[in-house]
C-alpha positions as CSV (number, residue, x, y, z in Angstrom):
1,M,-12.8,-52.6,36.8
2,S,-11.9,-52.1,33.2
3,I,-11.8,-48.6,31.8
4,K,-14.1,-49.8,29.0
5,N,-16.8,-50.2,31.7
6,I,-16.7,-46.5,32.5
7,K,-19.2,-45.1,30.0
8,P,-18.8,-41.7,28.3
9,S,-20.3,-38.9,30.4
10,H,-21.9,-35.7,29.2
11,Q,-21.3,-34.1,32.6
12,S,-17.5,-34.4,32.4
13,G,-17.0,-31.0,30.7
14,F,-15.4,-32.7,27.7
15,R,-17.0,-34.1,24.5
16,Q,-17.3,-37.8,25.1
17,G,-19.0,-40.6,23.2
18,Y,-18.5,-43.7,21.0
19,Y,-16.6,-43.4,17.8
20,K,-18.2,-45.2,14.8
21,P,-15.3,-46.3,12.5
22,I,-15.5,-46.2,8.7
23,H,-12.9,-49.0,8.6
24,P,-13.9,-51.3,11.5
25,E,-11.5,-54.0,10.2
26,K,-8.6,-51.8,11.3
27,Y,-9.8,-51.7,14.9
28,I,-8.5,-54.2,17.4
29,G,-11.4,-55.1,19.7
30,D,-15.1,-54.4,19.5
31,P,-15.7,-51.5,17.1
32,Q,-19.0,-50.8,18.8
33,K,-17.1,-49.8,22.0
34,I,-14.5,-47.2,20.7
35,I,-14.7,-44.6,23.5
36,F,-13.4,-41.1,23.1
37,R,-13.2,-38.9,26.2
38,S,-12.4,-35.6,24.6
39,S,-12.8,-33.8,21.3
40,W,-9.1,-34.3,20.7
41,E,-9.4,-38.1,21.3
42,Y,-12.2,-38.0,18.8
43,R,-9.9,-36.4,16.3
44,F,-7.3,-39.0,16.9
45,C,-9.8,-41.8,16.4
46,K,-10.6,-40.2,13.0
47,Y,-6.9,-40.0,12.2
48,C,-6.4,-43.7,12.9
49,D,-9.5,-44.6,11.0
50,D,-8.8,-42.4,8.0
51,S,-5.0,-42.7,7.7
52,E,-3.6,-45.2,5.3
53,M,-0.4,-45.3,7.4
54,V,-2.3,-46.7,10.4
55,I,-2.7,-50.5,9.9
56,K,-4.3,-51.4,13.3
57,W,-5.4,-49.4,16.3
58,S,-7.3,-49.5,19.5
59,S,-8.6,-47.2,22.3
60,E,-7.7,-47.6,25.9
61,P,-5.9,-50.9,25.2
62,I,-3.9,-51.3,28.3
63,A,-3.4,-50.4,31.9
64,V,0.1,-49.6,33.1
65,K,1.1,-49.5,36.7
66,Y,2.7,-46.3,37.9
67,F,3.8,-45.0,41.3
68,S,2.3,-41.6,42.3
69,P,4.7,-39.3,44.2
70,L,1.7,-37.5,45.7
71,D,0.3,-40.4,47.7
72,N,3.2,-42.9,47.5
73,K,0.9,-45.6,46.0
74,E,0.7,-47.6,42.9
75,H,-2.1,-46.8,40.5
76,D,-3.4,-47.9,37.0
77,Y,-2.9,-45.6,34.1
78,Y,-5.0,-46.4,31.0
79,I,-3.1,-45.3,27.9
80,D,-5.4,-43.6,25.4
81,F,-4.5,-45.6,22.2
82,Y,-2.4,-48.2,20.5
83,A,-1.5,-47.7,16.8
84,K,0.5,-49.9,14.4
85,V,1.8,-47.6,11.7
86,K,3.5,-48.5,8.4
87,K,5.8,-45.8,7.0
88,E,7.2,-47.0,3.6
89,S,8.1,-50.6,4.4
90,V,8.7,-50.2,8.1
91,E,6.1,-51.0,10.7
92,E,6.2,-49.3,14.1
93,E,4.0,-49.7,17.1
94,Y,3.0,-46.9,19.4
95,L,1.3,-46.4,22.7
96,V,-0.3,-43.0,22.5
97,E,-1.5,-40.4,25.0
98,V,-3.6,-37.5,23.7
99,K,-3.0,-34.3,25.8
100,P,-3.0,-30.6,25.2
101,E,0.5,-29.1,24.8
102,S,-0.1,-26.8,27.7
103,S,-0.4,-29.8,30.1
104,L,3.2,-30.9,29.2
105,V,4.7,-27.7,30.6
106,K,5.3,-27.2,34.3
107,P,2.7,-24.8,35.6
108,V,3.8,-21.3,36.6
109,M,2.1,-19.2,39.2
110,E,0.5,-16.1,37.7
111,S,1.8,-12.8,38.9
112,G,-0.6,-10.3,40.4
113,S,-3.0,-10.6,43.2
114,Q,-3.3,-14.2,44.5
115,T,-6.9,-15.1,45.1
116,I,-8.0,-18.4,46.6
117,K,-9.3,-19.5,43.3
118,R,-6.0,-18.8,41.5
119,L,-4.1,-20.7,44.2
120,K,-6.5,-23.7,43.9
121,N,-6.2,-23.7,40.1
122,Y,-2.4,-23.5,40.4
123,N,-2.3,-26.3,43.0
124,Y,-4.5,-28.5,40.8
125,A,-2.4,-27.9,37.7
126,V,0.8,-28.7,39.6
127,K,-0.6,-32.0,41.0
128,T,-1.9,-33.0,37.5
129,W,1.5,-32.2,36.0
130,I,3.3,-34.3,38.6
131,I,1.0,-37.3,38.2
132,N,1.2,-37.0,34.4
133,R,5.0,-37.1,34.5
134,A,4.9,-40.3,36.6
135,K,2.4,-41.8,34.3
136,F,4.4,-40.9,31.2
137,Q,7.6,-42.3,32.6
138,A,5.9,-45.6,33.5
139,A,4.3,-45.8,30.0
140,K,7.6,-45.1,28.2
141,K,9.4,-47.8,30.2
142,Y,6.5,-50.2,29.6
143,A,6.4,-49.5,25.8
144,E,10.2,-49.9,25.5
145,S,10.0,-53.3,27.3
146,L,7.6,-54.4,24.5
147,G,9.6,-52.9,21.7
148,K,7.1,-50.1,21.1
149,K,7.3,-46.4,21.4
150,F,5.3,-44.2,23.8
151,V,4.3,-40.8,22.3
152,I,2.2,-37.9,23.4
153,V,0.0,-36.5,20.6
154,T,-1.0,-32.8,21.1
155,E,-3.3,-30.5,19.3
156,K,-0.4,-29.5,17.0
157,F,-0.3,-33.0,15.4
158,L,-4.1,-33.3,15.4
159,F,-4.7,-30.0,13.6
160,E,-1.8,-30.6,11.2
161,Q,-3.3,-34.0,10.2
162,E,-6.8,-32.6,9.9
163,S,-5.6,-29.9,7.5
164,K,-3.7,-32.5,5.4
165,Y,-6.9,-34.5,5.2
166,V,-9.0,-31.5,4.1
167,R,-6.3,-30.6,1.4
168,R,-6.3,-34.2,0.1
169,R,-10.1,-34.2,-0.1
170,R,-10.1,-30.9,-2.1
171,I,-7.4,-32.3,-4.5
172,H,-9.4,-35.5,-5.1
173,K,-12.7,-33.5,-5.8
174,H,-11.1,-31.5,-8.6
């Protein structure tokens, strides 16, 4: 089943929906089906849509096979975005994952009394971190085989881009 068939859900705990582009001509695929699965993915959609540097982009463009060290099986990993970017006269292509910076750091068990809830949260965080590392290694190798770059975009990039956009709008209004 294609990831595009999994509709956004309001019960996920994350902001999800369909992004409506201002520049649909930049989008590769059906611009009516641009799915975002978090508020940060929504911000990345806005960045791709608004940025003059982004020539073409798409959401959930490809599935990459990865091997999970947790169950010793192969799985599909749907990369969040593809972006073709032009910096000066050079064009570069990226496969992009949007993740919070905190998820890129190996979890550490909190000190203090260990409750069942804390242990379950820690266990979940470690499993997620291990799986993400396997996904990211597979995505990097896949991207390199195509002459593209795999990058992980965090809130730092998203908020930096958002403030640049706000500053540009203020300058153009005056």
